[in-house]
N, CA, C and O atoms as a Tripos MOL2 file, in Angstrom:
@<TRIPOS>MOLECULE
protein
  224   223    56     0     0
PROTEIN
NO_CHARGES

@<TRIPOS>ATOM
      1 N         -23.1240   91.1330   24.8940 N.3       1 MET1
      2 CA        -22.6480   89.7900   25.0740 C.3       1 MET1
      3 C         -22.6770   89.0750   23.7360 C.2       1 MET1
      4 O         -23.6540   89.1720   22.9940 O.2       1 MET1
      5 N         -21.6160   88.3640   23.4310 N.am      2 LYS2
      6 CA        -21.5300   87.6760   22.1510 C.3       2 LYS2
      7 C         -21.9430   86.2200   22.3020 C.2       2 LYS2
      8 O         -21.7580   85.6140   23.3580 O.2       2 LYS2
      9 N         -22.4940   85.6780   21.2520 N.am      3 THR3
     10 CA        -22.8980   84.2820   21.2360 C.3       3 THR3
     11 C         -21.9700   83.5220   20.3140 C.2       3 THR3
     12 O         -21.7270   83.9410   19.1820 O.2       3 THR3
     13 N         -21.4520   82.4050   20.7960 N.am      4 SER4
     14 CA        -20.5540   81.6150   19.9580 C.3       4 SER4
     15 C         -21.3560   80.8830   18.8810 C.2       4 SER4
     16 O         -22.5140   80.5220   19.0900 O.2       4 SER4
     17 N         -20.7350   80.6770   17.7530 N.am      5 VAL5
     18 CA        -21.3690   79.9760   16.6440 C.3       5 VAL5
     19 C         -20.8340   78.5430   16.6420 C.2       5 VAL5
     20 O         -19.6270   78.3430   16.5100 O.2       5 VAL5
     21 N         -21.7110   77.5420   16.7870 N.am      6 PRO6
     22 CA        -21.2330   76.1680   16.8260 C.3       6 PRO6
     23 C         -20.6920   75.7190   15.4690 C.2       6 PRO6
     24 O         -21.1960   76.1150   14.4190 O.2       6 PRO6
     25 N         -19.6520   74.8830   15.5180 N.am      7 LYS7
     26 CA        -19.0950   74.3290   14.2840 C.3       7 LYS7
     27 C         -19.8920   73.0870   13.9150 C.2       7 LYS7
     28 O         -20.1190   72.2160   14.7550 O.2       7 LYS7
     29 N         -20.3060   73.0070   12.6890 N.am      8 ARG8
     30 CA        -21.1210   71.8760   12.2400 C.3       8 ARG8
     31 C         -20.3760   70.5540   12.3970 C.2       8 ARG8
     32 O         -20.9770   69.5480   12.7750 O.2       8 ARG8
     33 N         -19.0810   70.5440   12.1110 N.am      9 GLU9
     34 CA        -18.3270   69.2920   12.2030 C.3       9 GLU9
     35 C         -18.2670   68.7830   13.6470 C.2       9 GLU9
     36 O         -18.2710   67.5720   13.8730 O.2       9 GLU9
     37 N         -18.2130   69.6820   14.6140 N.am     10 ASN10
     38 CA        -18.2460   69.2600   16.0200 C.3      10 ASN10
     39 C         -19.6200   68.6990   16.3840 C.2      10 ASN10
     40 O         -19.7180   67.7370   17.1470 O.2      10 ASN10
     41 N         -20.6580   69.2860   15.8500 N.am     11 GLU11
     42 CA        -22.0060   68.8060   16.1160 C.3      11 GLU11
     43 C         -22.2040   67.3950   15.5650 C.2      11 GLU11
     44 O         -22.8560   66.5630   16.1960 O.2      11 GLU11
     45 N         -21.6440   67.1310   14.3960 N.am     12 LEU12
     46 CA        -21.8000   65.8210   13.7740 C.3      12 LEU12
     47 C         -20.9870   64.7470   14.4970 C.2      12 LEU12
     48 O         -21.3810   63.5810   14.5020 O.2      12 LEU12
     49 N         -19.8550   65.1200   15.1110 N.am     13 LYS13
     50 CA        -19.0090   64.1720   15.8180 C.3      13 LYS13
     51 C         -19.6210   63.7540   17.1630 C.2      13 LYS13
     52 O         -19.3480   62.6600   17.6560 O.2      13 LYS13
     53 N         -20.4260   64.6040   17.7370 N.am     14 GLY14
     54 CA        -20.9830   64.3520   19.0630 C.3      14 GLY14
     55 C         -21.9820   63.2110   19.0670 C.2      14 GLY14
     56 O         -22.4470   62.7600   18.0210 O.2      14 GLY14
     57 N         -22.2980   62.7590   20.2610 N.am     15 SER15
     58 CA        -23.2700   61.6730   20.3850 C.3      15 SER15
     59 C         -24.6750   62.2170   20.1420 C.2      15 SER15
     60 O         -24.9380   63.3920   20.3980 O.2      15 SER15
     61 N         -25.5770   61.3700   19.6510 N.am     16 PRO16
     62 CA        -26.9510   61.8360   19.4160 C.3      16 PRO16
     63 C         -27.6440   62.0990   20.7500 C.2      16 PRO16
     64 O         -27.2300   61.5540   21.7730 O.2      16 PRO16
     65 N         -28.6800   62.9160   20.7570 N.am     17 PRO17
     66 CA        -29.3870   63.1860   22.0050 C.3      17 PRO17
     67 C         -30.0240   61.9050   22.5490 C.2      17 PRO17
     68 O         -30.3990   61.0110   21.7900 O.2      17 PRO17
     69 N         -30.1360   61.8370   23.8590 N.am     18 SER18
     70 CA        -30.7280   60.6430   24.4700 C.3      18 SER18
     71 C         -32.2370   60.6200   24.2230 C.2      18 SER18
     72 O         -32.8580   61.6460   23.9460 O.2      18 SER18
     73 N         -32.7980   59.4380   24.3320 N.am     19 LYS19
     74 CA        -34.2210   59.2340   24.0810 C.3      19 LYS19
     75 C         -35.0340   59.8450   25.2190 C.2      19 LYS19
     76 O         -34.6750   59.6980   26.3880 O.2      19 LYS19
     77 N         -36.1070   60.5160   24.8910 N.am     20 ILE20
     78 CA        -36.9980   61.1030   25.8840 C.3      20 ILE20
     79 C         -38.0680   60.0800   26.2320 C.2      20 ILE20
     80 O         -38.7110   59.5070   25.3520 O.2      20 ILE20
     81 N         -38.2460   59.8630   27.5210 N.am     21 MET21
     82 CA        -39.2400   58.8960   27.9600 C.3      21 MET21
     83 C         -40.4080   59.6460   28.5970 C.2      21 MET21
     84 O         -40.2200   60.4070   29.5460 O.2      21 MET21
     85 N         -41.5910   59.4330   28.0800 N.am     22 ASN22
     86 CA        -42.7960   60.0420   28.6400 C.3      22 ASN22
     87 C         -43.4590   59.0330   29.5580 C.2      22 ASN22
     88 O         -43.4860   57.8370   29.2670 O.2      22 ASN22
     89 N         -43.9910   59.5170   30.6620 N.am     23 TYR23
     90 CA        -44.6400   58.6380   31.6090 C.3      23 TYR23
     91 C         -45.7750   59.3930   32.2810 C.2      23 TYR23
     92 O         -45.5980   60.5330   32.7100 O.2      23 TYR23
     93 N         -46.9180   58.7730   32.3720 N.am     24 LYS24
     94 CA        -48.0560   59.3750   33.0630 C.3      24 LYS24
     95 C         -48.3500   58.5550   34.3090 C.2      24 LYS24
     96 O         -48.3860   57.3250   34.2710 O.2      24 LYS24
     97 N         -48.5560   59.2540   35.4000 N.am     25 LEU25
     98 CA        -48.8940   58.5770   36.6410 C.3      25 LEU25
     99 C         -50.3510   58.1500   36.6140 C.2      25 LEU25
    100 O         -51.2250   58.8880   36.1590 O.2      25 LEU25
    101 N         -50.5930   56.9560   37.1040 N.am     26 GLY26
    102 CA        -51.9610   56.4670   37.2260 C.3      26 GLY26
    103 C         -52.6350   57.1220   38.4190 C.2      26 GLY26
    104 O         -51.9630   57.7620   39.2270 O.2      26 GLY26
    105 N         -53.9330   56.9770   38.5440 N.am     27 PRO27
    106 CA        -54.6540   57.6090   39.6610 C.3      27 PRO27
    107 C         -54.1350   57.1710   41.0350 C.2      27 PRO27
    108 O         -54.0660   57.9860   41.9540 O.2      27 PRO27
    109 N         -53.7710   55.9010   41.1800 N.am     28 ASP28
    110 CA        -53.2690   55.4140   42.4690 C.3      28 ASP28
    111 C         -51.9100   56.0230   42.7880 C.2      28 ASP28
    112 O         -51.6710   56.4440   43.9200 O.2      28 ASP28
    113 N         -51.0090   56.0750   41.7900 N.am     29 GLU29
    114 CA        -49.6750   56.6470   41.9950 C.3      29 GLU29
    115 C         -49.7650   58.1390   42.3010 C.2      29 GLU29
    116 O         -49.0380   58.6490   43.1540 O.2      29 GLU29
    117 N         -50.6450   58.8230   41.6140 N.am     30 LEU30
    118 CA        -50.8120   60.2590   41.8150 C.3      30 LEU30
    119 C         -51.3580   60.5500   43.2120 C.2      30 LEU30
    120 O         -50.9390   61.5170   43.8490 O.2      30 LEU30
    121 N         -52.2820   59.7280   43.6900 N.am     31 ALA31
    122 CA        -52.8570   59.9120   45.0210 C.3      31 ALA31
    123 C         -51.7990   59.7410   46.1050 C.2      31 ALA31
    124 O         -51.9000   60.3630   47.1620 O.2      31 ALA31
    125 N         -50.7900   58.9140   45.8660 N.am     32 GLN32
    126 CA        -49.7260   58.7060   46.8500 C.3      32 GLN32
    127 C         -48.8180   59.9260   46.9650 C.2      32 GLN32
    128 O         -48.2140   60.1460   48.0140 O.2      32 GLN32
    129 N         -48.7150   60.7180   45.9060 N.am     33 ILE33
    130 CA        -47.7900   61.8530   45.8780 C.3      33 ILE33
    131 C         -48.4440   63.1480   46.3310 C.2      33 ILE33
    132 O         -47.8330   63.9180   47.0720 O.2      33 ILE33
    133 N         -49.6630   63.4010   45.9050 N.am     34 VAL34
    134 CA        -50.3360   64.6760   46.1570 C.3      34 VAL34
    135 C         -50.5290   64.9070   47.6510 C.2      34 VAL34
    136 O         -51.0080   64.0280   48.3680 O.2      34 VAL34
    137 N         -50.1540   66.0950   48.1100 N.am     35 GLY35
    138 CA        -50.3720   66.4860   49.4980 C.3      35 GLY35
    139 C         -49.2610   66.0990   50.4460 C.2      35 GLY35
    140 O         -49.3250   66.4500   51.6240 O.2      35 GLY35
    141 N         -48.2360   65.3850   49.9810 N.am     36 LYS36
    142 CA        -47.1360   65.0010   50.8580 C.3      36 LYS36
    143 C         -46.0410   66.0660   50.8000 C.2      36 LYS36
    144 O         -45.9070   66.7610   49.7930 O.2      36 LYS36
    145 N         -45.2590   66.1970   51.8710 N.am     37 PRO37
    146 CA        -44.1810   67.1870   51.8590 C.3      37 PRO37
    147 C         -43.0850   66.8080   50.8590 C.2      37 PRO37
    148 O         -42.9120   65.6390   50.5130 O.2      37 PRO37
    149 N         -42.3570   67.8190   50.4110 N.am     38 ILE38
    150 CA        -41.2630   67.5940   49.4560 C.3      38 ILE38
    151 C         -40.1010   66.9500   50.2060 C.2      38 ILE38
    152 O         -39.7010   67.4470   51.2590 O.2      38 ILE38
    153 N         -39.5500   65.8470   49.6800 N.am     39 PRO39
    154 CA        -38.4460   65.1840   50.3800 C.3      39 PRO39
    155 C         -37.2040   66.0770   50.4720 C.2      39 PRO39
    156 O         -36.9940   66.9510   49.6300 O.2      39 PRO39
    157 N         -36.3850   65.8480   51.5020 N.am     40 ALA40
    158 CA        -35.1790   66.6450   51.7300 C.3      40 ALA40
    159 C         -34.1660   66.4630   50.6030 C.2      40 ALA40
    160 O         -33.3200   67.3300   50.3870 O.2      40 ALA40
    161 N         -34.2440   65.3470   49.8860 N.am     41 SER41
    162 CA        -33.2940   65.0900   48.7980 C.3      41 SER41
    163 C         -33.5820   65.9460   47.5660 C.2      41 SER41
    164 O         -32.7490   66.0270   46.6640 O.2      41 SER41
    165 N         -34.7560   66.5870   47.5180 N.am     42 HIS42
    166 CA        -35.1190   67.4300   46.3680 C.3      42 HIS42
    167 C         -34.2630   68.6830   46.3690 C.2      42 HIS42
    168 O         -34.0840   69.3210   47.4070 O.2      42 HIS42
    169 N         -33.7310   69.0350   45.2020 N.am     43 LYS43
    170 CA        -32.8940   70.2290   45.0880 C.3      43 LYS43
    171 C         -33.6220   71.2890   44.2930 C.2      43 LYS43
    172 O         -34.3520   70.9880   43.3480 O.2      43 LYS43
    173 N         -33.4160   72.5360   44.6880 N.am     44 GLU44
    174 CA        -34.0000   73.6790   43.9860 C.3      44 GLU44
    175 C         -33.3780   73.7970   42.6000 C.2      44 GLU44
    176 O         -32.1990   73.4800   42.4400 O.2      44 GLU44
    177 N         -34.1210   74.2380   41.6010 N.am     45 PRO45
    178 CA        -33.5140   74.4740   40.2910 C.3      45 PRO45
    179 C         -32.4780   75.5910   40.3750 C.2      45 PRO45
    180 O         -32.5720   76.4740   41.2280 O.2      45 PRO45
    181 N         -31.5080   75.5460   39.5030 N.am     46 ILE46
    182 CA        -30.4520   76.5590   39.4920 C.3      46 ILE46
    183 C         -31.0400   77.8850   39.0310 C.2      46 ILE46
    184 O         -31.7600   77.9440   38.0340 O.2      46 ILE46
    185 N         -30.7310   78.9340   39.7550 N.am     47 LYS47
    186 CA        -31.1940   80.2700   39.3820 C.3      47 LYS47
    187 C         -29.9860   81.0750   38.9260 C.2      47 LYS47
    188 O         -28.9500   81.0760   39.5910 O.2      47 LYS47
    189 N         -30.1120   81.7460   37.8170 N.am     48 PHE48
    190 CA        -29.0230   82.5470   37.2800 C.3      48 PHE48
    191 C         -29.2290   84.0000   37.6720 C.2      48 PHE48
    192 O         -30.3410   84.5270   37.6270 O.2      48 PHE48
    193 N         -28.1370   84.6280   38.0530 N.am     49 ARG49
    194 CA        -28.2020   86.0430   38.3840 C.3      49 ARG49
    195 C         -28.0990   86.8530   37.1040 C.2      49 ARG49
    196 O         -27.2490   86.5800   36.2570 O.2      49 ARG49
    197 N         -28.9490   87.8330   36.9660 N.am     50 SER50
    198 CA        -28.8630   88.6970   35.8020 C.3      50 SER50
    199 C         -27.9370   89.8610   36.1290 C.2      50 SER50
    200 O         -27.7750   90.2260   37.2940 O.2      50 SER50
    201 N         -27.3440   90.4310   35.1170 N.am     51 LYS51
    202 CA        -26.4280   91.5550   35.3260 C.3      51 LYS51
    203 C         -27.1720   92.8490   35.5830 C.2      51 LYS51
    204 O         -26.6240   93.7730   36.1840 O.2      51 LYS51
    205 N         -28.4100   92.9260   35.1340 N.am     52 SER52
    206 CA        -29.1730   94.1470   35.3710 C.3      52 SER52
    207 C         -29.7160   94.1340   36.7960 C.2      52 SER52
    208 O         -30.0890   93.0850   37.3210 O.2      52 SER52
    209 N         -29.7550   95.3020   37.4070 N.am     53 LYS53
    210 CA        -30.2540   95.4040   38.7800 C.3      53 LYS53
    211 C         -31.7610   95.5710   38.7570 C.2      53 LYS53
    212 O         -32.3090   96.3360   37.9640 O.2      53 LYS53
    213 N         -32.4230   94.8340   39.6490 N.am     54 GLU54
    214 CA        -33.8670   94.9380   39.7260 C.3      54 GLU54
    215 C         -34.2540   96.2240   40.4510 C.2      54 GLU54
    216 O         -33.6070   96.6220   41.4200 O.2      54 GLU54
    217 N         -35.3080   96.8610   39.9740 N.am     55 LYS55
    218 CA        -35.8060   98.0820   40.6180 C.3      55 LYS55
    219 C         -36.7350   97.6770   41.7490 C.2      55 LYS55
    220 O         -37.6100   96.8290   41.5750 O.2      55 LYS55
    221 N         -36.5410   98.2860   42.9030 N.am     56 GLU56
    222 CA        -37.3860   97.9590   44.0560 C.3      56 GLU56
    223 C         -38.4070   99.0120   44.3050 C.2      56 GLU56
    224 O         -39.2010   98.8940   45.2390 O.2      56 GLU56
@<TRIPOS>BOND
     1     1     2 1
     2     2     3 1
     3     3     4 2
     4     3     5 am
     5     5     6 1
     6     6     7 1
     7     7     8 2
     8     7     9 am
     9     9    10 1
    10    10    11 1
    11    11    12 2
    12    11    13 am
    13    13    14 1
    14    14    15 1
    15    15    16 2
    16    15    17 am
    17    17    18 1
    18    18    19 1
    19    19    20 2
    20    19    21 am
    21    21    22 1
    22    22    23 1
    23    23    24 2
    24    23    25 am
    25    25    26 1
    26    26    27 1
    27    27    28 2
    28    27    29 am
    29    29    30 1
    30    30    31 1
    31    31    32 2
    32    31    33 am
    33    33    34 1
    34    34    35 1
    35    35    36 2
    36    35    37 am
    37    37    38 1
    38    38    39 1
    39    39    40 2
    40    39    41 am
    41    41    42 1
    42    42    43 1
    43    43    44 2
    44    43    45 am
    45    45    46 1
    46    46    47 1
    47    47    48 2
    48    47    49 am
    49    49    50 1
    50    50    51 1
    51    51    52 2
    52    51    53 am
    53    53    54 1
    54    54    55 1
    55    55    56 2
    56    55    57 am
    57    57    58 1
    58    58    59 1
    59    59    60 2
    60    59    61 am
    61    61    62 1
    62    62    63 1
    63    63    64 2
    64    63    65 am
    65    65    66 1
    66    66    67 1
    67    67    68 2
    68    67    69 am
    69    69    70 1
    70    70    71 1
    71    71    72 2
    72    71    73 am
    73    73    74 1
    74    74    75 1
    75    75    76 2
    76    75    77 am
    77    77    78 1
    78    78    79 1
    79    79    80 2
    80    79    81 am
    81    81    82 1
    82    82    83 1
    83    83    84 2
    84    83    85 am
    85    85    86 1
    86    86    87 1
    87    87    88 2
    88    87    89 am
    89    89    90 1
    90    90    91 1
    91    91    92 2
    92    91    93 am
    93    93    94 1
    94    94    95 1
    95    95    96 2
    96    95    97 am
    97    97    98 1
    98    98    99 1
    99    99   100 2
   100    99   101 am
   101   101   102 1
   102   102   103 1
   103   103   104 2
   104   103   105 am
   105   105   106 1
   106   106   107 1
   107   107   108 2
   108   107   109 am
   109   109   110 1
   110   110   111 1
   111   111   112 2
   112   111   113 am
   113   113   114 1
   114   114   115 1
   115   115   116 2
   116   115   117 am
   117   117   118 1
   118   118   119 1
   119   119   120 2
   120   119   121 am
   121   121   122 1
   122   122   123 1
   123   123   124 2
   124   123   125 am
   125   125   126 1
   126   126   127 1
   127   127   128 2
   128   127   129 am
   129   129   130 1
   130   130   131 1
   131   131   132 2
   132   131   133 am
   133   133   134 1
   134   134   135 1
   135   135   136 2
   136   135   137 am
   137   137   138 1
   138   138   139 1
   139   139   140 2
   140   139   141 am
   141   141   142 1
   142   142   143 1
   143   143   144 2
   144   143   145 am
   145   145   146 1
   146   146   147 1
   147   147   148 2
   148   147   149 am
   149   149   150 1
   150   150   151 1
   151   151   152 2
   152   151   153 am
   153   153   154 1
   154   154   155 1
   155   155   156 2
   156   155   157 am
   157   157   158 1
   158   158   159 1
   159   159   160 2
   160   159   161 am
   161   161   162 1
   162   162   163 1
   163   163   164 2
   164   163   165 am
   165   165   166 1
   166   166   167 1
   167   167   168 2
   168   167   169 am
   169   169   170 1
   170   170   171 1
   171   171   172 2
   172   171   173 am
   173   173   174 1
   174   174   175 1
   175   175   176 2
   176   175   177 am
   177   177   178 1
   178   178   179 1
   179   179   180 2
   180   179   181 am
   181   181   182 1
   182   182   183 1
   183   183   184 2
   184   183   185 am
   185   185   186 1
   186   186   187 1
   187   187   188 2
   188   187   189 am
   189   189   190 1
   190   190   191 1
   191   191   192 2
   192   191   193 am
   193   193   194 1
   194   194   195 1
   195   195   196 2
   196   195   197 am
   197   197   198 1
   198   198   199 1
   199   199   200 2
   200   199   201 am
   201   201   202 1
   202   202   203 1
   203   203   204 2
   204   203   205 am
   205   205   206 1
   206   206   207 1
   207   207   208 2
   208   207   209 am
   209   209   210 1
   210   210   211 1
   211   211   212 2
   212   211   213 am
   213   213   214 1
   214   214   215 1
   215   215   216 2
   216   215   217 am
   217   217   218 1
   218   218   219 1
   219   219   220 2
   220   219   221 am
   221   221   222 1
   222   222   223 1
   223   223   224 2
@<TRIPOS>SUBSTRUCTURE
     1 MET1         2 RESIDUE 1 A MET
     2 LYS2         6 RESIDUE 1 A LYS
     3 THR3        10 RESIDUE 1 A THR
     4 SER4        14 RESIDUE 1 A SER
     5 VAL5        18 RESIDUE 1 A VAL
     6 PRO6        22 RESIDUE 1 A PRO
     7 LYS7        26 RESIDUE 1 A LYS
     8 ARG8        30 RESIDUE 1 A ARG
     9 GLU9        34 RESIDUE 1 A GLU
    10 ASN10       38 RESIDUE 1 A ASN
    11 GLU11       42 RESIDUE 1 A GLU
    12 LEU12       46 RESIDUE 1 A LEU
    13 LYS13       50 RESIDUE 1 A LYS
    14 GLY14       54 RESIDUE 1 A GLY
    15 SER15       58 RESIDUE 1 A SER
    16 PRO16       62 RESIDUE 1 A PRO
    17 PRO17       66 RESIDUE 1 A PRO
    18 SER18       70 RESIDUE 1 A SER
    19 LYS19       74 RESIDUE 1 A LYS
    20 ILE20       78 RESIDUE 1 A ILE
    21 MET21       82 RESIDUE 1 A MET
    22 ASN22       86 RESIDUE 1 A ASN
    23 TYR23       90 RESIDUE 1 A TYR
    24 LYS24       94 RESIDUE 1 A LYS
    25 LEU25       98 RESIDUE 1 A LEU
    26 GLY26      102 RESIDUE 1 A GLY
    27 PRO27      106 RESIDUE 1 A PRO
    28 ASP28      110 RESIDUE 1 A ASP
    29 GLU29      114 RESIDUE 1 A GLU
    30 LEU30      118 RESIDUE 1 A LEU
    31 ALA31      122 RESIDUE 1 A ALA
    32 GLN32      126 RESIDUE 1 A GLN
    33 ILE33      130 RESIDUE 1 A ILE
    34 VAL34      134 RESIDUE 1 A VAL
    35 GLY35      138 RESIDUE 1 A GLY
    36 LYS36      142 RESIDUE 1 A LYS
    37 PRO37      146 RESIDUE 1 A PRO
    38 ILE38      150 RESIDUE 1 A ILE
    39 PRO39      154 RESIDUE 1 A PRO
    40 ALA40      158 RESIDUE 1 A ALA
    41 SER41      162 RESIDUE 1 A SER
    42 HIS42      166 RESIDUE 1 A HIS
    43 LYS43      170 RESIDUE 1 A LYS
    44 GLU44      174 RESIDUE 1 A GLU
    45 PRO45      178 RESIDUE 1 A PRO
    46 ILE46      182 RESIDUE 1 A ILE
    47 LYS47      186 RESIDUE 1 A LYS
    48 PHE48      190 RESIDUE 1 A PHE
    49 ARG49      194 RESIDUE 1 A ARG
    50 SER50      198 RESIDUE 1 A SER
    51 LYS51      202 RESIDUE 1 A LYS
    52 SER52      206 RESIDUE 1 A SER
    53 LYS53      210 RESIDUE 1 A LYS
    54 GLU54      214 RESIDUE 1 A GLU
    55 LYS55      218 RESIDUE 1 A LYS
    56 GLU56      222 RESIDUE 1 A GLU
């Protein structure tokens, strides 16, 4: 499989990365979350299929 090489000029034209926001839950907020079921709106992370076959 080949990997494309990014063009520097395209990288410079693009928008800068968005700001990362760090947040820590306080003890009260954490107590409200721990032990509760996962809401139905939660989606599973995307899983990629590999081309190699797994040995069983």
